[in-house]
N, C-alpha and C positions, 0 to 999 in steps of 0.2 A: 195161920195160912194167909189170912188177908194181909198181915204185916209183911210177910215175906214177899207176897205178890207185888205189893206196892213198891217195895225196894227193888225188886227184880226188874220191873218195867219202867222205872224212873230214868228217863233218857236225858235229862238236863245236864249239861257239862259242868264240871267243877272248875275252880279257879286255876288249878295246876294243869288240868287238861287243856285249857285255852292257851296257855303260854308255851306249851311244848312245841306245837307246830311252828310258831313264829321263830323260835330258836333254831329249829331245823332248817327253815327257809334261809335264815341269815347265814348259817354255817355253810349251806349249799352254795349261796351266792358268793361268799368269800372264797370258797374252794375253787369255784369257776374262775374268779378274777386272778387268783394266784397261778392257777394252771395256765390261763391265757398269757400272763406275763412270762412264765417259764417257757411256754411253747414259742413265744415271740423271740426269746433270747436264744433258745437251744436249737430251734428248727432252722436248718440251712436249706432254703428253698431256692430254686432257680426260676421261680415264677416272676416274670417281669411286671406283674401287676402289684407286687408288694411295694409299699410306700418307701421311696428312697430315704426320706428322713427317718423313718422308723428303722431301716436297715443301719443307717449311720449311728443312730443312738442306741439301738438295742441288739443288733445282729452280732454274729461272730466276726472276728477280725478280718477274715477273707471277704466276707459279705460286706462289711463296713468299708473295706478298702475299695472294692469295686463301686460301692455306692458313692464314695467321695469323688472317684474319677468320673463317674456318670454325672454327678452334680457339677463338677468343673466343666465338663463338656457342654452341659446345658447352659451354663452361665458365662462361658469364656468369650472374650472379645476377639480371639484369633479365628480367622476365617476357616471354615470347614470342620472345626472341632466339634460343633454341635451334632454333626451327622455321625460322628464316631460313637457318641454316647446316647443317641436317640433310641428309645424303646421300640420293640417290635419291628425292627428293620431287618431285612434279610442279610445273611452273612456276606453275600457277594457285593452288596452295597458298602458294607463296612470295609471290605478288602479294597474296593475301588478308591474309597477316600483315604485309606491308609497309604495306598500307592501314590495318590496325588499329593498327600501331605509329605511323604518321604521324598518325592521328587522336588518339591518346593524347598524343603530343608537342604537337600544336596546342592541344588542350583544356587541358592542364597549363600550357603557356606562357601562354595567355590569362588563366587564373585567377591565375597567379603575377604577371603584369603588373598585375592589379587590386590585389593585395596590395602590390606595390612602390609603386604610386601612392599608396595610403593611407599607407604607411610614410614616403614622401618628402614628401607634401603635407599630410596630416592625421594627424600622429603624436600629437596632444594630445587628451586628454579632461579635462573639468573635472568634479570631484566634490567633495563636502563633506568637510571635514577630520574626523578621528576624534573630536575633542572641541571644545566651544565655547570662544570666546575672550572674556575679560572686557573691558569697555570701557576699563579703566585701562591696558591694554597697548598702546593706540594713542593717538596725539595727538588733541587736540580740533582740529576743522578750522580752517583759516584762514578768517576772516570778512572779506570785503571789502565795504565800504559806499560806494556812490556816490550822491550827491544828483542827482536829475533836473534840478534847477535849476542850470545851469552858470554863470550870470552874474546875480547879484541886481540888479534894476533900480535899487536905491538906489546901486549902485556903477557899473554901466554899463548903459545902456538899449539892449539889442540890437535890440529891435523898432523903436525910433525910428530908429536908424541904417539899418536895412534899408529902411524906407519912404522915407527921404531919398534913398538910392541909386536906388530904383525910380522915384521921381518925377523925379529928375534925368535918368535915361536915357529917361524917357517925355516929357521936355520939359514936365512939369507945373510944375516949379519950378526955379529956378536955384541953390537952396541945396545946397551940396555938403558932406558931412561933413568934419570936420577929419582931418588925417593920423593923429592919435593915436586918434581914434574908429575910423577905418578899420583901424588896426593891431589894436585889440581886437576889432573885428567879425570880421576874417578869422581871428583866433586862435580865437574861440569857434566859428566855423563849422567848425573841424576836428572838433568833437564834436556838431554839429547834423545835422539831416537834410540829405541831399545836394541836394535840390531848392532849398534856400535859397541855397546858394552858387552854384548854376547860374543862378538868376534874378538874382543880384547882378552877374554878368559881370565877374569880376576881370580887369583888364587889366595889372596890375602886382603884384609881391610887395611889399606895404606892410610886411611883417614878415619877417625872416629866420627860417629853420626852427629855429635854435638858441634863438630867443627865445620860442618857443611855450610851452614848459613853464613858463618864468618868468612869463609874462603870465597863463597859466591859473591859476597858483598865487596871483597877486595878486588876481584878481577872484572867486575861488570863495567860496562861503559860509564864514563864519568857523567854525572848529572848535568854539569854546566856545559858540556859539549853535546848533550842530547837535547836539552830544552833551551832553545835560543831565545824564544820570545813567548810571553804569555799575556793574554788579554782576557779580563773577566768583566763582563758587562760594559764593553767598549772602553775599558780603562787598562792601561799597561800596569802589570803587577810583577813583583819579584817572584819568579817561578819557584824558588825555594820556599816561599811562604804559602804557596798553593799546593805543591806536591810533596808527598812524604813517602819514604820507603815502606813497602808492604810485602810480606812473604806470601807467595802464591805457589801453586803446583807447577808453575812455569818459571820459577826462579824468583829473584828479587825484582820487583816491579815498583812503579810509582803510582800513587793513588791521590786523586783529588776529591775532596768533599766526602771523605770517608770518616766514620766515627772512630774513636780511639779504640785500641785493643781492650782497654779496661771495660768498655761498654759492650764489646762483642763476645769476649770469652767469659766463662764462669771463673770464679775465684781460683779453683784448682787448676785451671788452664793457663793462668797468667805466669808462665815460666820465662826466664830471661832470654831463652833462645828465640822466642817469638816476638819479643818486644824490642824492635830495632830503634824505636823513638819514644820519647816521653812527652811529646807536645800536648798541651792542654787543648784538645779539640773535641771536648764533650758536647753533646747536644744541648741546646738551650730552647726551652719552650716548644719542643716538638717530640712527637712519638708517632709510630705508624698507625695506631688505632684512631687517635683523635686529631692528628695533624698539628699544625701550628696553633698556638693559643691566640686569642683575639688581640691581646696586647703586644704581640711580637713585632719587633721593629724589622726594618729591611736588612740590617746588618746582624743576622742571626746565624746559627750553625745547627744543622747543615744549611749551606747556602741555598738561596732561592732567587729566581729571576723576577723581574717586574713586568715582563711581557714577552712576546714571541720575536723571532727574527735573529739574525746573526749578531746584531749589535747588543743584544740582551743576553748572549750566551758566552761560551768559552772559545777562544781562538788560540791555537798553538802553532809554533814553528818548530818542527823537529828536525834533528840532524843526525847524520851518521857518516863514517869515513870508510871509503871503499877498501882502503888498505887494511882495515881491521876486520873485514868480513871473513867469516869462516863458513865455508859451504859444506862441511862434512857433518857437523853436529846436527843441524836441522834441515839440511838439504840446501839447494841453491835458491833459497827464498829469503829475501832481506826486507827489512822494513820494521813494522811494529804491529802488535796485537792490541786492540782496544776492546774493553769490556764496559758496558753500561749496566748498572745495577742499583738497587735501593740502598741508601745508607744504612749500615748495620749488617749487611750481608757479607759473607766471606767470598772473595772472588774465586770462581772456578774457571780458570782460563782455558783448560783443556776441553771444556764442553761447549762453550758458546763465546764467540768473540768476532770482531770485525778485523779484517786485515788492512793495514795502511801501508801501501807500497811507497817507495821513494819516487821522487820526481813527479808527484801527483798532488793536486789540491783536492781534498775530500771534504764534502759537506754532508753532515749527518743531521737531518731534521727529525726531531723526536715527537712521537705521538704517544702520550702517556695512556696507560691502560690500568685502571684501578678497579678492583672488585672489593666492595664492602659487604658487611653481613648485617642483617636485621637483628633486632633484639630477640626475636623468637628463636634464633639459632645460636645464642650465646652459650648454651649448655654444651656445645661441641668444643672439644679441647683444641686450643689454637697451637699451631706449630709454625716455625719458620722452615719451609721445605728445603731450601738450599743448605742452610747450616745443618739441618737434620741429616741430610744425605752425606755431607762431608764427615760428620761425627760418626755416623753408622759405618761408613767405609773405613774410618780409622780404627774402630773397634773390631771390625771384621778382619782387617789386615793384621792387627796385633794378635788375634787368635790364630791366624793361619801362618804368619811369618815370624811371630815372636818379636816383632818390631814394627815401627810405623815410619811413613815418609816424613822427611824433615818439615814439610809444610802442614802436616795434619795436626789438628788439635789433640792434645795429649796431656797426661799428668807428668809431673817432673820425673817420676821413676820409670816411665815408659821409654825403652831404648829406641834409638833412631837407626834405621836400616843403613848399612854400609853398602859398598859396591857389590859384594857377593849376594846381597838380597834384592837387588834391583829387579831381577826377573820375577822374584816372588811378589813384588809390589804389583806388577802388571797382571800376574796370574790371579792374585786376590781380587783385583778390581773386576776382571772378567768373570770370575766365579760368583761374585756377589751379584753382578748384573744378570747372570744366567739364573741364579737362585730367585732373584726378584721376579724375573720373567715367568718362571715355572709356577711360582706361588700366585702371581697376579692373574694368570690365565686359568687357574684351577676352577674359576667360577665363570666359564665361558657361556654357560646357559643363562646368564643373567647380566644385567647392566651394572651390577655392583662389583667393584674390584675387591677380590679377597684380600685379607690382611697379609702382609709380607714381613720379611725379617726386619726391614727398616720401618716400613709403614709410615713414611713421611708424607704428610698431608699439607695442602696449602694453608697458609695462615688465614685467620678470619678477615684481615684486611691486607691485601697484597697490592704492590705497585710494580708494574712492568713498563719498561721503556722500549717501545717498538720504534725502529729507526728506518728511515728512508735515506739511501746513500746515493749521492751523485758525485762525479769526479771529472777532473780535466787535467791536462798537462800543466805542470808547474815549471815554467821556464825561468828558474831563478838565475841561470847562468847569463841571461841577458843583462843582469844587473852588474856583472863583473866589470870592474874598472871604474864604476861610479864612485864618487867621493864617499868615504866612510863605509864602503861595502867590501873592500878587499881584505883578505885574510891569508897570510902566507901558508898557514896549515891547511887551508882549504885546497890550495893548489898542490901542496906536497902530498897530502893523504887522499885527495880525491873526494871532496865533500859531496854528499847527496842529501837533499832536503825534501821535506814534505810539509804541507800546510794543512791543518785540520781545524774545522769549525763545527761546533756542536751547539745546537739551539733547539728551542721548542718551535714546532711548525705553526701552531695556531694559538690564539689567545685563550680559547676555552676548549674543553673536551667533555665527552659524555662519560659518566661513571656508571659502571655496572654494579648491581646490587643482588646479593643472594638473599632470598626470602623463602619462607615455608610454602611449599606446594601442597603438601599434605600435613597440616597440623592436626591437633587433637579435635578441633572443631570440624574441620573438613572430613576427618576420618569418621566421626560419629554421624555427621550429616549423610555421608554416602552409605554407611551401614544402615542407618534408619530408613533411607530411601529404598534400599533393597529389601529390607525386612517388611516394609509397608507394601511394596509392589508385589512380592511373592506370597506373603503370608498375612498381611494386614496387622503386623505386630507393631506395637508402640511401647514406650517405656512403661505405661500402665499395664500393658499385657504381661510384661516380664514381672512387674510387681505383683500382678494377679497370680502368676504361677508360684511365686515365693509365698504369697499369702495362703494359698491352698495347701502348700507343703509344710507350712509352719503354724501360722496363727489359727487357721481353720481346723487343721488336724489336731492341734492342742486343745482347742475348744470342744471338739467332738469327743475327744478322749475324756475330757473332764465331765461332759454330759453323760457319757456311758457310765463312768464311775459313780456319778451322783445318783443315777437311776438304779444301778445295782445296789447301792447302799440303802436307798429308800425301800426297795423290795425286801432286802434282808432285814431291815428294822421292822417292817410290817409283819413279816413272817415270825419274827421273834415275839412280837406283841400278841399275836393270835395263836401262838403255840399253846 
C-alpha cells in the first residue's frame, strides 16, 4: 500500500511531459502566422487604415490596383493628384477635384489642338532678309513680245475670208473660200476671239493640228520689220541674236533671255512641233535656288545687268504697218503684248501681260520680288507654279476634249485640237477654273487652302518682276525727211512705231524669306507652357505616369509572386 501511495502522489514531471507543451505552443504560433498571412491575402477590406504597401504586395488584384493608384496620387508631381488619392477625405471633395482636373485637361487639350493646327497647316512666316540684294545677283527677266496683229492683210486677209463664209451660210452669196484660205483662216482663229470661230461654224477640220504652228509661223509679221533696233546694256545689238521664236498660247511670239526648250520641257515633251529653234542658249552657272555662282562672269546666260537705269537694261524700237492691221481677229486694238517672267518659265500671255500701244514711248522700271525658303522648310516639295498650271490644264483638256491646244506641253502621241474643238478648249479651261475654285474654298473655315486637282504651289525660291510703267507720246514722224530716216515702205504702208525701255529701278532690293513660324521646338515649348500652366505637368511627370504603369506595376507583381511562393514553401515544410 505504501508503494502504491508513493507512486500515486508523486507529482514530479517526466521528461516527455515537459516537451509536450513546448511543441503545442510552437504549433499554435505557426498556425496563427499562416492564418494571418492567408487572411491578409484573402480578405478584401474597404478599411482605409489598411497599409497601402501591404495591399499592393499581398492583396487581391482589385485591391492592389486601387492601392497603386493611391500610391501614385500620393507621390505624383502633377498638381491636384494627391487630393484624389488622399485617405479619409469626403466624397464631395474627391468629386470637386475630379471636376477641376477634368476642366484643366479639357482646356489644355483645346489650346494644344489650336497650336497643333497652326503647326501643321500654317507653319510658315514670311519676313525680310537681314540684308539687301544687289540687282546683279539675279537674272534679267525673260521678255516675251507678241504682236497683236496675227495675220498681216498683205499676206492673208482674215476679215475677207470670214465675211465670205458668213455670206455663204446666210445665202447672200454663192462664193465659197478656197481650201487654202480656209486652212489659214482656221489656223489664225486659234489665236483670235472665240466668237469669231463660233460664227464661222466649222463643219470639218480643214487643217491638221500638227500644221497649226507651221502655218502660224508662215503668216506672222516679219521679224526684221517688227524689231527695228535693239540695245542691250547701252550697246546696239543684232535683234536676231537677242530674240528667238517661242510658242505661246497667244501664237508665235519672240522671247529674250529665255532658256532653251531642252531645259524647260521634260524629255517626253521635246517634240518637233514645239522646237522652233535649236540655238544653244542653255544656262551657265545659274539656277533658281542658288543663283549665279561666285565665279560667274558678266557675259553669262541668262543675261544679267551691272546696275539700275535705262542704260543698263533693254531698249527696243518696235514697228508695225497700218495697212497690215486686221481689226476683226482681236478687235480694234493694235500694238504688242509684253510679258516679264523668270527664265525657265513658260509664257502664259493670256493671263498676265502689259500692253504696248503704237506711237508711244513706254518705260518699264522693274522692282524684283524674291522669296527664298529657310533650310527648316526644305522638306516641302518644290514646284514651279506657272509650269505646273499649264501642264495641269493640258492634262485636263486632253481628258475633256480628247486633244490639246497647239501650245500646250504634250507627248508626241497626244492629238492637237483642230478648228472644231476650239470651243471645247475654252470650255475645258473654264471648267478647270471652276473645279479649282470649288475645291479651294471647301476649307473656308480655316486659313489653309484645301488640296485641288492641280494643287500647284509656289516654288521654294521664286522670282517675280513687278513693274512700274510710264509713257509719253512718241513723235517719230518729226524725224521724217532727215537724212537716213526715210523709208518708202513706211509711207506706202503707214508705219507706226513704239519705243520700249525695260530696266531695274534701283541698285538693291529687299528679299523676302520663308521661315518656320511653328517648328518642332516652338510646338513643344508652347505645349509644355500650357501643360505647366494648367496642370503643372513636365516631361518627368509624363515619365512618372509611364513608370507607374510599367516598371512599378511589374515590380509589384513580382513582389506579390515572390511572397506567395514563400508562403507556399513554408506551408509545404510545416505540413
